[in-house]
C-alpha positions as a printed NumPy array, in Angstrom:
array([[114.759, 122.291, 221.347],
       [114.752, 119.032, 219.386],
       [111.823, 117.65 , 217.439],
       [110.267, 114.261, 218.05 ],
       [108.468, 112.358, 215.368],
       [104.852, 111.445, 216.123],
       [103.218, 108.181, 215.003],
       [101.23 , 110.058, 212.343],
       [104.323, 111.754, 210.901],
       [104.955, 110.931, 207.256],
       [108.631, 110.303, 206.57 ],
       [110.555, 109.832, 203.33 ],
       [114.11 , 109.196, 202.276],
       [116.183, 112.357, 201.884],
       [117.183, 113.104, 198.31 ],
       [120.861, 113.415, 199.26 ],
       [121.071, 109.762, 200.383],
       [122.064, 106.794, 198.246],
       [122.062, 103.236, 199.51 ],
       [123.301,  99.748, 198.808],
       [122.05 ,  96.476, 200.219],
       [124.483,  94.02 , 201.801],
       [122.763,  90.718, 202.58 ],
       [120.298,  91.688, 205.299],
       [122.008,  94.989, 206.073],
       [122.278,  98.257, 204.154],
       [124.787, 101.06 , 203.79 ],
       [123.586, 104.63 , 203.369],
       [125.756, 107.417, 202.003],
       [124.861, 111.03 , 202.691],
       [126.188, 112.624, 199.514],
       [126.088, 116.116, 201.008],
       [128.432, 115.227, 203.891],
       [130.236, 112.173, 202.516],
       [129.381, 110.207, 205.67 ],
       [128.345, 106.549, 205.358],
       [126.09 , 104.669, 207.778],
       [125.637, 100.922, 208.171],
       [122.13 ,  99.757, 209.06 ],
       [121.411,  96.572, 210.975],
       [118.865,  94.134, 209.491],
       [115.86 ,  95.733, 211.218],
       [116.821,  99.278, 210.217],
       [117.599,  98.079, 206.68 ],
       [114.132,  96.504, 206.514],
       [112.552,  99.777, 207.649],
       [114.666, 101.724, 205.129],
       [113.395,  99.439, 202.372],
       [109.793, 100.237, 203.402],
       [110.598, 103.91 , 202.696],
       [110.692, 103.35 , 198.933],
       [107.544, 105.446, 199.22 ],
       [106.743, 107.983, 201.969],
       [105.089, 106.314, 204.956],
       [103.589, 107.157, 208.331],
       [105.709, 106.016, 211.263],
       [102.595, 104.319, 212.65 ],
       [102.288, 102.175, 209.507],
       [105.972, 101.266, 209.668],
       [105.492, 100.186, 213.297],
       [102.51 ,  98.01 , 212.406],
       [104.375,  96.361, 209.518],
       [107.485,  95.908, 211.685],
       [105.434,  94.169, 214.366],
       [103.801,  91.874, 211.816],
       [107.094,  91.045, 210.082],
       [109.144,  90.316, 213.196],
       [106.405,  89.204, 215.605],
       [106.89 ,  92.138, 217.963],
       [104.301,  93.322, 220.44 ],
       [102.688,  96.629, 219.498],
       [104.508,  98.821, 222.035],
       [107.924,  97.424, 221.133],
       [107.299,  97.84 , 217.385],
       [106.126, 101.431, 217.917],
       [109.194, 102.233, 220.028],
       [111.571, 100.677, 217.5  ],
       [109.982, 102.432, 214.512],
       [109.961, 105.727, 216.411],
       [113.62 , 105.362, 217.399],
       [114.555, 104.562, 213.817],
       [112.663, 107.589, 212.485],
       [114.071, 109.975, 215.091],
       [117.656, 108.808, 214.538],
       [117.358, 108.967, 210.74 ],
       [115.912, 112.489, 211.05 ],
       [118.712, 113.541, 213.422],
       [121.257, 112.325, 210.849],
       [119.396, 114.103, 207.989],
       [118.865, 110.794, 206.185],
       [115.088, 111.235, 206.043],
       [112.686, 114.15 , 205.783],
       [109.492, 114.465, 207.787],
       [106.174, 116.216, 207.346],
       [106.886, 119.23 , 209.575],
       [103.217, 119.706, 210.484],
       [103.243, 116.594, 212.664],
       [106.526, 117.133, 214.524],
       [106.21 , 117.637, 218.288],
       [108.382, 120.456, 219.556]])
């Protein structure tokens, strides 16, 4: 069964990931697998917010403010980002708030 990240989940960049910024985009390299990922401008902006661990809910709020998104859309986008980054092992999450 897969885990879904809740709004109150605190996420952080995984230690095995290095990144580089390319204009408004970013490239992530998982040093444990050697796989690189290219992030679109929105995902790159969210990645930048993860300089420090953050709750998904806070990321959604900041995303909505930054890009003028309605609350539900910002929450869905931040949640999708977090779940995909977790699936790819590019972030770590506070296990106590994962929904199983």
